[in-house]
Every structure is written in C-alpha cells, then in structure tokens.
N, C-alpha and C positions, 0 to 999 in steps of 0.2 A: 549500849554497845554490845559487844559481843564475847564479853570474858564470862565464861560459864564453866560450870563443874559437870562433866560427862562421866556418867558411871556405864560401862560398856558390859552389860551381862553376857556372861559368856557360857553359861550353863544355868540349868533349872534351879541352881542353889539359891538364887535370889528369890525366886518365886517357889515356894517349899511345896514338893508336890504332895505332901500328907495334907496341906490345906487346901490345894488346888484342886487335888483330884486328876492331875495330868500325868500321871506316871506313864501313859503311852506317847507323850510328847516328843518331839526328836530331840536328842541330847546334842548340845552345841559343842563343838571344839573350842578348847580353850586358845586364845589367840591374843591375850593380853600382853604387850611389850614390857619388856623387864629393863630395857636399858635405858629408858628415860625417866622423866617425872612422874611416873605412873606408880600408885601404890594400891596393895592390896589392901581395901576397906570393907568387902564383903566377899564370903565363900563364893569362888567362881566368878566374880565380878571386879571390874577394874575402875579406877577413879581418876579422873583428871582434872587437877585444880589451875585455876588462872586467875587473873586480876579481875576486878569488876570494872564498869565502864568508867571513863575518865570523869572524875569528881563525885563518884559514887562510892560510898564505904557501906558494904552491905551488913557490916557489923555495927553500924548505928542506927538507933530506931527512927522511923518516920513517922511524921504525925499523920493521923486520920484526916486531918484538912487538907495536907499535901497531898495525901493519895488519890483524895476525890477530886483533885485539878487535874490527875492524869487521864488521857484519853485513849491510851492502848495505840493499836497498830493500824486502825482501820483507815482513816483519813490519808496518811503517808502512803499505804499501800496503793489506794485508788488514785492519788496525784502521780505516783512512781509509774503505774500501770499506762495511765494516761500519757505522760512524757515519753513513754516507749512505744507508743502507737496503738494502745488498746483502750480507747475511750470510755468512759462510763458515763450514767445520766448524772446531773448537776446533784440530785438529791441523794443519790448513792454515796458521796463523799460525806455526807452530814453524819456527825457522831450519832450512831443509835444502836442499842443492845440486842436490835432483832437477828435471830439467825433462822436459817431454813428450818421450817417445818417438815417432818417425815415420818410417816406411820403413826403408831400411837405415843411415838415420843420416848419409847424406852426399850422397844424390842430390838435384837439384832446387835452388831457390832457399832459400838458408841464410845465417845469420848464423855466421861463422867468429870465434872467440874467439882472441886472440894474446896473449902475453905478449912484449914486444919490449925488448931491451936492447942497449946499445951494446958493442961489442967491447972489452974491457979493464976493464970494470965488474963489479963482483959480480953473478953471476947468481943471483936470488932464486927461480926457478921452483920448485924441490922445495918450498922452506918456505911457498910462498903459492899452489900449484897449488888446494889445497882452498878458499882463499878466492876465488880467481878464479871457481872453479865455483858457491860459494855467491853471489857478486856476480851471477854470470849469471843465477842462478835468480831473484834479486832483480829483475832487469831484466824477465823473464818475468812475475813477480808484478805489477808495474807496468802492464805490457799488458795482462794477463788481467782484473785487477780492475777496470782502467778500462774494458775492453770489456763487463763484466758491469753497469756504471751504465746501459749501453743495451741489456740484455739478451741480449748474445752472448758468444762465446767466441773468444779470440784468444791463442795462445802463440807466443812466438819460436820459429821453426824454427832451431834451432842445428845445426851439425854436432855429432853427440854420439857418446859412447861408452856400451857398456851399462856398468850398474853395480849389481850384486846385485839384478835383478829390475827395475830402473828405468834412468834414462838421466842422464848428467850432460854439460854442455858440454864438448866436447874443447878444450882450451886448448893452442895450439901454443906451444913455446918456440923464439922467434925472434931471433937476434943479427944486427945490422946494423952496418955500418962505424962507427967512431968519428966524430963530428960529424953523424950521422944525426938527432940531436934538437934541433938549433939552431932548427927551424923546423917546421911542418905539412907544408910542401911537400917538405922534405929527407926527412922520415920517409917520406912516401908514394912519394917516387922509391927509397929504398932498399929497400922492401919489394916494389916493383914489380920492382924488380931481381931480386929473389929469386922471382919469378914468380906473386905473390900479386896477379893482375890479374883473375880470374874474374869476369866481369859478374853471374854468377848468387851472388855473394857479397857480403855486407855484412861488412867486416873491422873488428870490434870490438878495438881495440889498447890493453891495459895497457902504458903506456910507461914504463919505468923511468928517469924523468927528473925534473927540476926545472926546467923552464922556463914551462911552463903549467899551467891547471886543465883544461880539455877545449875539443877542436875537433873539427868535422866537415864532411864535404862533403854539399851539397845542391843541386839543380838548381832553380831559381826558375821551374818550370812548373806550372801548376795545373790543366793538362788533365785532365779525367774520363777514366777508362778504364785498362785493363792496359797500354796503350802508353805511359804517362807515364815518362818518363826516369829517375825515381827508382825506378822499379819493374824493374830489371835491364837497363837499356841500357847500364850501365858499373859496373864494380867501384866501390863506395864505401867511405870510411874514416871511422873515428871515433877519436880518441886521447884518452885521458886520462892525464895525469899523475900520480906517486904521490902527491902532496899530496891529490889529490880523489878516490881510490879508496875505493870502498866504503861511500860515505856513502848517506843515505836512511833512518838509523835513528832519526831525530829529533834528533840531536845536531847536524846542519848541514843540514836540510831534505833536499831530494828527492836521489833518485839521479842523480848526474852521468851515469853509465853510460845509464841510460835516457833521459836528455835527450839525448845525442849520438846516440846509435842511431836515436832518433826522427828527428833531422834527416835521417840517412841513407834514412829511410823517405819524406822529403818533406814535413816539416812544420817552421816553420809558414810559409805562404806570405803574401806582404807584401799579397796581394789578399783574404786572409780577412776576415771582418767585424772580427777584432780583430788582425790582423796588423800587425807593426811592419815597417820597410824593412829590417830586419837579421835577419829570420828567427825572430822571438819573438812573443809575445803580450802584451797589455796588460790583460787581464781577469782579475786575479788571484781566488783563489788556484788556482796551475796549475804542472806541473812545468816547462812551457816559456815560461812567463811572466816576465819582470822587465824592469826600465828599462835598456834596451840603448842608448840613444840614439838609437832608430829613430824619433824624431819623434812619440811620443805618451806621454801622461802615465797612469801607473798608476791602475787604479779598482779598488776592492774589491767584486767581483760574486758570487764564491762562498765559501762557508766556509773556513776556515784549513787543514782537513784535506784539502781538494782539492790541497795543495801536493805531496802524494805520488802524486797521480794524474794523467791526462793530460786536456786540453781540459775547462777550465771550460764548463759548459752544453753539452758535445758537440757545438759548432757552427762551429768553426774548422778541426780538422785531425784528429779522430780519433771517430768514432762508428760503431758496428755497425748503427745505425738512424737515420741523418740524417733530420731533418724534411723530408717530401716538399716538393719545391719550394725549399727551401733553398739557400744558397749551397753547402754542403757537400753537398748532394744533387747539385750539377751540377758539381763541381770535384774536384779529387783529393783522397782521403781516404786518410789514412795505414793506417786501419783495413782497408782493401781490397788492402793489399799483399800480393803473393805470397811474401813473405818471412816472413808470419806464419801459423801453421797456422789454417785458418778464414777466411782472407782470400783473394782475389783467385781463381787458379785453382790453388792448392795444394791438396793431398789431406790427410786426416787428421781431417776433420770442423770442429767448430766450428759455432754456430749463426748463423742471419740476424740475430739480434737482435730487439727490441721496443722499440715506442716507449715513451719515458719522459714525453714531454710532448705535448699534443694537437697533432695536424697534419694537415694535409689537402693534396690535389692537385686541381687543377682542370684542366678539358678545356672546350674551347668549338670547336664545329664552324664552323671558319673556311675561307673567306670566306663571310659570310652576304649574301642579296640584301636590299636594304634593303626593308622594308616585309613580309618573310616571316620567320617564326619559324624560329630555327637552334637546334639543341640544347646545352645546357650542362650538365655535372656536375660535382659535386664528391665526392670520395672521402676520408673522414675515416681518419685514422692514430690509433687510440687507444689509450691504455696501458691495461694489463690493468685489467678491473673497471669501466671507464667506458663510459658509453653517449651517445649524441647526444641532446640535448634541444633543441635548436633548430638552424635553418638560415634565413639572410635573405641574399636575393640582393638585387643592387643594381648599377646601372651609372652611370657617370659621365656620362652623358648622359639628362637628364630624361626625352626621349621614349621612352626605351627601357623595355618592360615585359615580365614574365616571367609565363607561364601558372601556374606552381606557384611562388611567391616563397619557399615555407618548405620546400620539398622538395630532398631530395639531387639528384634531376634535374628539368629544368626546361626550357621553351625561352624564348628570347629575341627579342623582335621590336621594332625600331626604325622610325622613320617611313620611308615611302616616298623622302622627299627627303634622307635622311642620305648623305652622302658620305664624311666624315671618320672615321677609326679611333677607337674610344673603348676603354674597358676595362669588364670584367664583373668584379664582386667577390662572392665567396661568404663569409659568416661563419657559422662552426660554432662551438655552444656545447656543452659536455658536462656531464654530471651532476655535475660538482664546480664548475661555474661558469666554467671556464677557456674562452677563446674563442681562436679562429684564423681569421684572415681570409688568404684567397689571391685573387690577381688573374691575370685572362688578357686580352691583347689581344682586341678585337672588330672584325674587319676586315670591309670589304664590296667586293662584286664589281662591276665595272663592265663595260660592254659595249655590246652592240645593245639597244635598247629592247626591252623585253617586252610581247607583248601582252595586254592584259586584257579583261574583260567587266564591263559594268554592268548591273544589274536593278533597276527601281523596285518598291516596295511601299507599301501605305497601311493602317493600321489593322488590322495583322495580317494581310493578304491579299497574295498574290504571284501576281497575273495573269501571263499571257505577254504579251510585248512589244506594247504598244498597247490592253491589255485593259482592263476597268473594275474599279474598287474602289468597294464601297460605304462611306460615311462618314457620320456622325450630323450633321444640318443645325447649323451653327454652332458645333460643338464642336471642340475641338482634337482633331487625330489625328497620329500619327507617319508623316512621309513617309520612306522609308528608300531609300537606295541601296547596294546590295550590289555590291562590286567584288572580282573574283576572277583572280589570276593563271592565264593560260589554260594554261600548259604544266603546273604543278603542279596545279591545280584547288585552291589554298589561299588564304584571305582575304589581301587587301593592307591592311596598317595604315599610317595616316597618310597616306593619300592625299586630295587634297582633289577635292571634285565641284563641279559648277555644275548647279544647280537653276533651273527657268524653270517659270512658270504661267501660263495663257491661257484665259479664258471666251471664249463666243460674242460677246460685246459689246467684246472687247478688240482693238485693231488690230493689237497687236504683243505677243510674250511679256514679261512682268515677271519680274524675278529672285524666285526663292523661297529663296535661300539658298546658301551654298557650304560646307556641313559636310565635316569631315575624317572619314575612315573610322577607326574603332576598332580594337582587335586582332582583332575578329570579321571585319573587313572591312565592316562595316555604318557608314554616315554616316547620321545621322538628324536631320531638321528638322522642328518642330513647324509644322502647317498647318490652317488653317480653311476650309470651304468651304460657301457657302450656295446655290450654283448649280453645275451641272456644270464641272468645270476640268480642263485638260489640262496634265499636268506632265511635263516632259523633264529627263532627267539625262544629263551626259557628264562625262568627265575629259580634261583636255588633255595633251598630249605632254611627256614631261620626259626626262630622263638616263637613268633607269633603265626608266619603262614608257610604251609607246606611247599614244596618245589611244583613249578608248573611247566608244560611244554615237553618236548619242543614243538612249537609252530612253525609252520613253512610256508613260505611265500616265493613265487618266482616272478622275477622283473624281466620285462620283456621291453628292449628299447626299439624306438622307431623315430623317424623323424616326424614333429607333430605338426599339424595342421591348427593354426591359430586365428581367431577373430577376436575384435575387441570393441565394448561399447564404453563410450565416455558421455558424461554430463557436467554442468556447471550448476552450482547451486543457485546462482543469481545470474541474470543477464545483464546487469548494469553494476558497477561498483566504482567508488572514488578512487583516485589515484592512491596507489600504495596499499590500498586496504586488501586485507586477505579475502580470497573467495575459494571455496572447497571444489576441486575438480576430482571426480570419482568416476568409478567404472569397474568393468569386468573384462579380464583375458581369459578365453576358453580355448582348450586345446584338446584335439582328438589323435588317436594312433591307432589305426587297424579297428576302426569301429568303436573303440573305448573312449570314454572321456576321461582325461588326464587333467588334473589340477595344476596348473602351473604356478607354483608358489615361488617367491623369491626373485621373479623376474621383472627386470627394470624395463620402463616405458620412458621416452622422452616426452616430456610436455612442451608445446611450443604455441606462440601466439603469431599470426600471420596478418600484417597491417594490410588495409586496401592497396596500398602501394607496394605490396609485395614483400615487405621487409620481414623477416623472421626474427623473432625474439624468443629466446630460451625461457621456460619459466620453471625448469627444473627437472627431476626425475622421481617418478613414482613407481613404488617397487609392491609387487602384487604379495599379499598375505596367504596364508594355508589354504584359505577357499578360492583364491585367484582374484579377489577383488582389490582394489587400491583406492586410495584417498590422498590427495596432496593439496595443502594450502598453498595457491599461488595467489601472485600480488601483480596483477598485470599494469602496466604503466602507458598502455596505448590501446586504442580501440582496434579489434580485429576478430579473427576466428580462431579459437582454442582446439588444440587436437592432441591427442597422443599417438606415438608410433613404436612399432617394435620392428628391428630390421632383420632381415631374413638371414639364417646361418645354418649350421648343422643341426642345432636342436629343433628350431622352429622355422615355420614360414612366416614372412613377414605379414604384420597387421598394421592397420591405421584406422582410428576413429575420430571422428568430428565432435567435439563436444558443445559447438554452437558459437555464436557471435556474443562478445560481451562489449559493451560500451563502456570507457573509463572516463569520468568526469573529473574536472579538476576543481578542488575545494577551493572557498574564498579564504582568506586571510583577514583576519580581524585584530587591530592593534588600537590600544588606548594608551593615554598619557596624561599625567599632570604634574605639577610643579609646584613645590612648597611655598615659593616667594616669586613674585613679578617684577619687583623694583629693588636692586641692591648696587651698592657701589661697586665700580670697576674691578673685576678680579675676584670678588666675593663668591662663594659658591651656592649653587642652588641644588636642589634635590630633585630629580625626575623619574617618577614612577610609572608604572604601567603594565599592562597586560598583553600577551601576543598568544592568539586562539587560531586553532582551525575550525571553518565552517563548513561541514559536510552535509550540506540540504538541511540544516538546522540543527544538525548534532555538532556541539561544540566541544573541542578537546584541546587542552593546553599544548604549545608547542616548546619544548625544552631545549635548552642548550643553544638557543638561536642569538644571533648579535642584534641589537636594536640600535640604531643610530639616533643621537639627539642633536637637532641641527636648529639653527637661527638664520633667518633671512632678513638682512636690513633692508629698510625701505627702498625700493628700485634697484636692490643689490642681487647677488646671488647668495643661494644658501652656503652656510658654512658649517661643518662638522664640529661641533663643540665637545663631543664627549659619547659614550654608549656605555649600554649594560647588555650583560648574558642572562637570558630567561632560565628560571629555576624550574624544576620537575613542574610546578603547578602553573607555568607560565608567564610567571611575574618576574618583572625586572626593575633594579634600582641603578640610577646612574648620578653621580654625584660631579657636578660640573663647575669648573670656574668660569664665570660667565664675564665675557670681555667684548660682546658685541650685543646691540639692541636690535629688536626686531621680532618677527613673527617665529615662536618657538614650535617644533614639530618634532614627533618620533617616526622612525622610518624602518621598515624591513625591506632587506634589498631582494628577498625572494630566494627561493632554491629551486631545482627540479621539482616539478609537481606541485610546487606550493609558491603562488604569487607574490610580488611585491605588494607592500601596503605601507601607508602612511596615514597620520593623521595629526591634526592641529592642535596644540595645547594651548595656545594664547600668545598674547604679545609680551615681551620681557624687556626690562631696560636695565643696561649697565651703565650706571650714571657716572659723570664725572666728579672725582672729589675735590672738594674745596681743600687749600693747602696752606699750611703757615709754618714758615722757615724762620727758625732763630739762630742766632750765631754770638759768639764772643771770642776775644783774643786773649791769649795767656798774658800779653803785655801791650803797653801802648806805645811803648819805644823802645828801640833795640840798636845796637851797635853795628856798624856795616858788617857784614858778613855774619851775622847771628841770624837766629830763627824765632818764629813765633808759632805757637799751635792755636789753631782757629778749630773750635768745636762748637756743637750745637745739636739740634734735632729737627726733625719734620714731622708735623701732624696732619692727619687728614680727617676731613668731616663731610659725612653724608647723612641726609635724612635726620639731623639732629644728634647723631652719634658720631664721637670722635675717638679715634685709635693712633697709634704710631703708624707712619709710613714707613713700613720696612723694604729694603731691597731696592729703593730707587735711587738715582745718580743724580747728584747734584754737583753744580759747577762752582769754583771757587775763582772769582777775577778782581784784577787789581787796576785802580785808575791812579796815576800819579797826580801830585798836586799841581793844579795849573794846567792839566792835561784834560783833554775831551775824549781820549782814546782808553777803551776798556780792554784789558787783556786778560784771557783765560789763562791760568796759572796752572790749575789741577782740576780734576773731578775724583769724588769718592761716593761710595754707595751705602747707603744707610743700613745700620745693623738691624735685629729682629725687634729692637725697642724703638727704632727711628732716630736713632743718634749717629752723630759721624763725628769723625776727627780728622782734620788736615794740617800738615807742619809745613810752613812756608819760609823762604828765606829773602825778607825784603831788601832790596837796593836801592830804594828810594822812598821818601816819604809820600804817602798817599792814603786811599781808602781800600778797603778790602770787603768784598760782597758775595755772599752764598746764594746761588739761584737754582730753583728747581724750575725747568722749561723743557717742552717739547716731549714730555713723558706722557706716553698714551693711558688716558684715563684719569690726568691729574691736571689741575688748574696751574698755571704758571705763579710763581711768588718768590720774593727775595728777602733776604735779611735786611736790617738794617745796616748801612756801611759802618765799617770800623776803621777807625782811623789809628794809624801805626806811622810813627816817625823813625826816620833812620838818622844818628848821628855819628 
C-alpha cells in the first residue's frame, strides 16, 4: 500500500558538509510543519510516520522464502499503462531483472542499490540478490511506464553490472554497526560513516530490519531547473525495511521502493496543485498519494490502475510533457532529474515526450502603450491527431479589442486613457471539443506625453488642413477626426476628440460633439449642413498623449447628383429563400465626389404582370455601398430607387430578373398497429420536409392531418400532429374507421400540399358478453329490485371491460309477447352497471347491448322476478 515514512530533509544537516565536501551547496529554508504529527528526528529534517499497508506489520520478520515470491512493481506497471492506452510488447510484462545499460555503468548521476544489514544479524544477500535486482527493475518499470503516459521515455540510471548482454542493478552488500536500524537518521549516519556520501548518488537501501515500512529524504524546494537541490546537490537516501520489500504486484498496491526513490527525486512538493504538507498528494489513484495527515481529504480523480504509476493527470510532480504554462511547467519536475536516463542533462537518450491533453502557452508584448495595439499570440500544444478548431481572445477590460479575435496571433489595443494593468486570455478548442484557456498580464507604459496629430474629413473626403469638403444639402454626413501617434504612425484608440462648428452668421463656435476614436484611430460624428460650415477638431492633453490640433475643415453643401448600381447574387431562388441584393450609391456636388452614407434605398420586385412587391429598404454604409438580404416570392425584375429631394437627385438601378421556384413538399408516415378493436388508439408518426432542388430541410410547426378513407367512401380526418423543429410529428388516434390510412399537409403560401399513403387499417367490431343478476327473485307490489352486471369485450383474443357503453334494461310480463324498455344505463370504467327497477307484475328482466357502433349485440340471460 502507501503507508510510508517520509523524512523531509530541510537543510544539509542530514548530509554532513564535513563528510560530503558540499559546503558550497545551497542552504535550504526550514519548512517542516510543527502543528501536526511530524517529529524532529534528525537535525534539520522532519519525519512523517504512518501505518504500513493493510495486513502488513513491518515489525514482524519475513522469511526469505516469502520474500523470494514477491515480484516487485514491473508487471502491474506495464498492465496499468496498457489499460490506460499505452501498450507495451507482451514480453515487456514478463518479470525480468534487466535494466537499461548506460555508459560504463557507474559514471554520472546514478541510483546505487544497497542491501544493508546490522552486524550480528543473518546476512541474506546471497539468497536475495536476484530479488533485489528484480525489484530494482520494477522501480525502473514504474518510472518508464509513467513517462510513457506523456509520450516520453525515462529509465532509472542505476549503477549497473553487465549480465549476459544486458545489465542489472549493482546491489551492494553493506554491513553497519548494531543499533544502526533504530531510526532513519541512525541508518544514514552509519552508511555515511562507510563513505556513501556522494552527491551524485541516490542510495536505495533494502534494510534488513523490522522497524518501519519506508522512509526517504527530500528537499522541499520547488525551484525549476537543474540546480534544484534534489538533483544532485547532496547525497540522498531511501530506506525500505524487509516487511515492505518487493510489493507492487497487486497484492499490496504500489511499489514502496518506487515511492521512496521518487521522494529522493523531489516529489511531491507541498506547493504542487494536489500536494500535501507532508510530501504526498491527495488526487487518487497514484503511487505517491495517500491520506498522510497533511491537511487534505483524499479525492478519487484517476482510475484505480493509476495506483501502480506516478502522478495522476501528470500535473504535480512527474511528466515528460507538462502542460505549457501549468504549475509543473514552471516548477521542479522529477521527470527532469539527471538521475533518470532521458531526463536532465544525463546522456543515453529518451524522448522529450508529447502532450496527452490540450495545452497552450500565451505571449503578450508588454508593456503596451495605451491606445496603441500590441502583439499577442497563443501557441497550442496538441495531442497527436488533434487540430485546432477555434480560438477566442478576450480581455478583462471591456474597452480592449482585438484585430483578429479568432486567430492564433492578434493585436490587442485598449483605450488611450487606460493606466491600470489588466489580463488577456486566449481560449483554444481542439477537434475533440476540448478547451484550454491561458491568461497573461497586459501592462501599460507610462512616461512623457506622446505627440499626436489630428486630421478632419467629411463625406469620404480628406482635404488638407483648412480645405473644403463637399456635402449634400441637409443630408447627414460623417464628420471624422483621425488621430495618429506621431512617433509610430499608428492609429490611437479610445482618445476623446472635441469638435466645433461655425457658420458665417454665428458669433462663436458651437459644439459639434466629442466622439472617441475607434481601433482605426477614427472618431465619427454625424453632421448636417445647409450652409457653408467651418468645423474644427482637437484633443486635450492627458497622461499618455499631448494635445493636438486644432484641425480645420469647411463643409460646402449643395444638391448632390446621384447614380446607383445594383446586382443580385443569384438569378434563381426558391420561394422564400434569401438572396443578397447589393450595390453602390454615388453622389457628386460641384465636381467633388461625395460619399452618401446612411441613405435609404427602396428595394422592389416588379412581376411580368406589372405588380410591384416591396422587398425592404437598403441603407448605404460609410463608403456608399449597400447590401440587403431579400426574400422574393414571385418571379420578376428587382430594382432599387432613391426618390429625388432637397439633398439628392433621384436614382434608380435594375439588379436584374430573378426566377422564383416553388419547392416540393415531402411527407412520410407510419402506423404502429394496423388492426385494432373499435376505438383503440394507434400511433401515427412521420416527417414533413421541404425539397428545394434536392436540398431537404425540415418544416417545423406545421399541422399534418391523419385521414382514413373507407372502401368506396370519403376520407375522414381522424387526428392530427404538429411537426417539431426536425420536421417529425406524432399523432395518437382513436381508430373508429376502417380503410386506407394517409397523412396529409394542406399546404401554405409557397409550400404546396402533399400527402402520403400509410396503409390499410382496421377498426374491428368487438365481440361482447353481457351478464346480469337481480337483487331479489320476488318483491311485494310497489317494491324495487336492483339489477347489476357487467359487459366485457373481446377482440383478437384479448378481453377487457367495455366501459362507457349504453345498455338497455327491458321487461316482458309473464304470458306476454311484448318487451318493454324500462331504462338504460352506461357502464363504468370497469365495465359494470347498476339499474334499480320497480316491478308491477311478474315477468322476466333482460339487459341488452345493441346498436352501439363497433360492438356486436348481446343480451344477458332473462331474470325472473315475481310480484306478490
């Protein structure tokens, strides 16, 4: 299981500088918690004690024979990785002591395996050496299969010996003085005294003791990079006592050896997203996660098979490809350890890995100048086979806009008055629908006010400062003020302008508005003029930009001569479908071209018979163009027109002839039953679709009738259904007519009627059975008798109560041939009936069902009642 002892080495007191010669190594900040169950057991270190795996008592001796039966963590690590989608060759799952050969087997940063026994105790090295090597290989399997989950390769760089063309971990046979196993600190001191103090070694010790389960040293320093103290600054140690050797084969969950060695590689930091204060994690299942009293409740995040592998979701301490911008991407990552082949600056290969989840990194060119665009880009990290399907940029400030808000690279510009920092976020969507959002600060530069220039324009004209622009008399025209940053020549966004106007009869200028520049650097204010008018524009000084202006423009009004062009995007369309009508309105005044913006043009269709149909109104944009989606309902000629007035001369343009075709209607139907008893329900389903030249679309919210036509008769409407958004309908019909069943759509303007035969249906006649009894067989004159009974109906072998049918109660006096109708009653929901009668003479009483549509006639047996 995962109940281990963890000693977090917080300073180099655990590794004595006088012995290691590491006086220049970085001193670690002491961060051992003091408010939980942690105890000071070593100078500068802390130790966390927990329970052993369920059913395991580490204080009890384990026989050599039992230990030799344990297979270590290899097989389950391979099986777990394969279950999680990282298959391995079949032979890879076989128990083997082989580990990766690298270099001369001893140089560089390596893990040194050791068997450690106290003097005076039985030395079991010879009997268990092969098992130690197998368990070491299992640790390597855990590391490498965990790396494979993120597309990488990592092997433990053991000190090795050659073995028949491959390599096995070299396991040292070490004897320490008696009493050296009483604590982790005592064991470390004992092996240090024997010279095992090399900072280029992780000492993985199988200690033949019955004190604890597992313990390891780790430096709580999450700094990224190869200089992390867990990466060779000091010798580090992991101890596993005999009771916990060789687990990981499914009998007792994960490999304790892998758990402890991973601690020496630097996992798990308390600052990790799912880290505890005692060096573990709380997002199960995971070799390093368990309820260690470190202040967090456990949560089941990953599948159970992840128990045999490292780092649930690869986001806390071990990933060959951490999500760009994530916590693990910027902090210590044990997969980067130089003690792993393929990690850090070690030699021997290994792959850089590949993303397993959608990731992204963001870059924003900071600081930006308020009002000017700055570049922002997002770089996706895509798992194999996926593509980017969408990008969306946004900013925490509403006034910040993007030139390309759906592109990987864009520019963001915030208003010229912006001073406080904000954020920019890019959200990427990939082809599986997964999304990833990344955020960057956006800061702004301050300093000397920047010079800007301002220029005025009107009705599409940009005369030199003080020049004249022609405008149409009394018609609205856009007065524009363009503000440009002098140093860069770029437009300034979000800067307020001040506009004034003055005619020859005005003694002082009047305000013409204070528009704010858009991303283009242009501020626009609608104006009208009937006489020559002088406009002036300026900006005021602020913290970012200096004052600019005034710039001057004279607007000279005159009646504008207009002309128009128009065209249709298509010359044939289906009834009611949209087609784009577009064109341009041009205007001139005194030889100058005036852009007529905001002018309304009437769109019409004239049929061959001369009927004129309105298609709507098109309005010109700032460049005089217009575009309108029209929906013609008849064939004819389309045109646009501008009536003559004070501002403009009239103009008309033909867009051409359009042919309108009526689409076909497709209706289908089906019925769930074709033969039922009279009045029983059948369910009719079907579809109603529009067919426009082979393009079918559903017709929603339409009524479809259900009809039955008797042989030789006229169709009878027996029900209806309304189509849904997808064009389907359902109608539940009580069938009381036999004949040909059909579904029918009555049609609407532009959508013709249609019907479809469904098949023949039968509303069969029920066989009936009437039973009755009398409350008495004789009665005194003037007394009453209650006649009660039931009516059952049968069709196609199924019998049920006949509810809601009318039955007649008749009387025939003794010796008479005349039958008299006395009363009639209706059966209840259960097919029963009750009638009270007042016999005046002796005779027989009968209950009869007759002349009821859909029911065969039947009568009860006669009931004799005498009157005395």
